[in-house]
C-alpha positions, 0 to 999 in steps of 0.5 A: 732941382725940377724947375732947374731942369724944366728952365734948361729943357726949356732953353734947350728947345728956344736955342733950337728953334732960334737955329732954325729960324736963323737958317730959315732966314738965310735960306738954307731951309724950306718948311720940310727940311726945317721940320725935319731938322727941328724933329731930330734936333729936339729927339737928339736933345731928348736922348741926351737928356734921357741918358744923363738921367740914367746916369 
């Protein structure tokens, strides 16, 4: 089970990084905006993971 959870976490992080890269390529983000966006997305994902564990 632990391997699956880590794998899904890694997939989530990679998908967030890919979205940020895509947005950067479109010119929608400078570095500061990208870091802020990444931080928010990863914190949201972490919070969702923690709330699922609590259930």
